[in-house]
C-alpha positions in Angstrom: -0.7 -191.6 75.7 -2.3 -194.7 74.4 -5.7 -192.2 74.1 -3.8 -189.7 72.0 -2.4 -192.3 69.8 -6.1 -194.1 69.5 -7.2 -190.8 68.2 -4.1 -190.2 65.8 -4.3 -193.6 64.7 -8.1 -194.7 65.1 -8.9 -198.5 64.2 -10.7 -197.1 61.6 -12.3 -193.5 60.4 -15.3 -192.4 61.0 -17.5 -189.3 60.6 -17.3 -188.5 64.3 -14.7 -185.5 65.7 -13.8 -185.7 69.1 -11.0 -183.0 69.1 -11.6 -179.5 69.8 -13.8 -177.8 67.2 -11.5 -174.6 66.4 -9.4 -177.2 65.1 -12.1 -178.4 63.0 -12.9 -174.7 61.8 -9.1 -174.0 61.1 -9.1 -176.9 59.1 -11.5 -175.8 56.8 -10.1 -172.7 54.9 -6.5 -174.6 55.1 -8.0 -177.5 53.0 -9.5 -174.6 50.5 -6.2 -172.6 50.1 -4.8 -176.3 49.4 -6.6 -176.7 47.0 -6.2 -173.5 45.3 -2.8 -173.8 45.3 -2.9 -177.1 43.6 -4.6 -176.0 41.1 -2.9 -172.9 40.3 0.6 -174.9 40.2 -1.0 -177.2 37.5 -2.4 -174.6 35.5 -0.9 -171.0 35.4 1.3 -170.9 32.9 4.4 -170.5 35.0 3.4 -172.8 37.3 3.2 -170.0 39.9 7.0 -169.7 40.0 7.3 -166.4 39.2 3.7 -165.1 39.7 3.5 -165.7 43.1 7.1 -167.4 43.8 9.1 -164.5 43.0 11.4 -166.7 40.8 13.0 -164.6 38.4 12.6 -166.9 35.6 13.2 -164.6 33.1 17.2 -164.5 33.6 17.0 -168.7 33.0 17.8 -170.5 29.6 14.0 -171.4 28.4 15.0 -174.9 29.4 15.6 -174.5 32.9 12.4 -172.3 33.1 10.8 -175.0 31.5 12.1 -177.3 34.3 10.6 -175.0 36.7 7.3 -174.6 35.6 7.7 -178.6 35.0 8.4 -179.2 38.8 5.8 -176.6 40.1 3.1 -178.2 38.1 4.2 -181.8 39.8 4.2 -180.2 43.1 0.5 -178.9 42.0 -0.8 -182.6 41.5 1.2 -183.7 45.0 -1.1 -180.8 46.7 -4.1 -181.6 44.9 -3.7 -185.3 46.3 -3.4 -184.2 49.8 -5.9 -181.4 49.5 -8.5 -183.9 48.1 -7.5 -186.3 51.7 -8.1 -183.0 53.1 -11.5 -183.0 51.8 -12.6 -186.3 52.4 -11.5 -185.9 56.0 -13.2 -182.6 56.6 -16.5 -184.0 55.1 -16.6 -188.0 55.5 -14.2 -189.2 58.2 -13.3 -186.3 60.6 -11.6 -188.5 62.7 -9.0 -188.0 60.1 -8.5 -184.6 61.0 -5.9 -184.9 64.2 -3.5 -187.3 61.6 -4.1 -184.5 58.8 -2.5 -181.9 61.6 0.2 -183.8 61.8 0.6 -184.1 57.9 0.3 -180.7 57.6 2.5 -179.6 59.8 5.4 -182.6 58.9 5.1 -181.0 55.4 5.4 -177.5 56.1 7.8 -178.1 58.6 9.8 -180.4 56.2 9.7 -177.9 53.5 10.9 -175.3 55.3 13.8 -176.9 57.0 14.6 -177.9 53.2 14.3 -174.6 52.0 17.1 -173.9 54.6 19.5 -176.0 53.2 18.8 -175.9 49.4 17.1 -172.4 48.9 15.6 -170.9 45.9 16.4 -167.6 44.5 13.6 -165.3 44.6 13.2 -161.8 44.0 11.1 -161.4 46.9 9.5 -162.6 49.8 7.2 -165.6 48.7 3.9 -166.7 50.4 5.6 -169.8 50.9 8.4 -168.5 52.7 6.2 -166.5 55.1 3.7 -170.1 55.5 6.8 -172.0 56.2 7.4 -169.8 59.8 3.7 -169.3 60.6 1.7 -172.7 59.0 3.6 -175.3 61.4 3.1 -173.2 64.6 -0.7 -172.9 63.8 -0.7 -176.7 62.8 1.1 -178.2 66.4 -1.8 -175.7 67.9 -4.2 -177.3 65.9 -3.2 -181.0 66.4 -2.9 -180.8 70.3 -6.1 -179.2 70.3 -7.6 -182.0 67.7 -6.3 -184.4 69.9 -7.5 -182.8 72.9 -11.3 -184.1 73.7 -13.6 -181.6 73.8 -15.2 -181.4 77.3 -19.2 -182.0 77.1 -21.2 -179.4 78.8 -23.3 -180.7 81.1 -27.4 -179.9 80.7 
């Protein structure tokens, strides 16, 4: 257990990744998706609320619509900060990757649970709804793999 905690919370971050390489390779596209999502939520005219999440903005009063779009844009900023941390972990401080997988697991699981108790009206199935089911499972597997030392091959 001590070794697991040391991998998750190292005394200092370095660029040495010690886990299974598959968890690192899965981390790269997730980082790209997180960065793409962030800019879309910040800069799309509807913040992605209607165009992606299928929230029927046309059915709401203009003030409510503006509020939803603003909240999506603010969420985009949070995603940008997370994405930049992920980018930093991916290319400069790879020993952070297990911690970042834990953060991804908590964030996606938490959003999914909040969505269950505070549902959002949508006209279709938003990608985030599907992601809330799939990403936590992937993140858990990748977290375990990132914490598991990769076997050294004898040469």
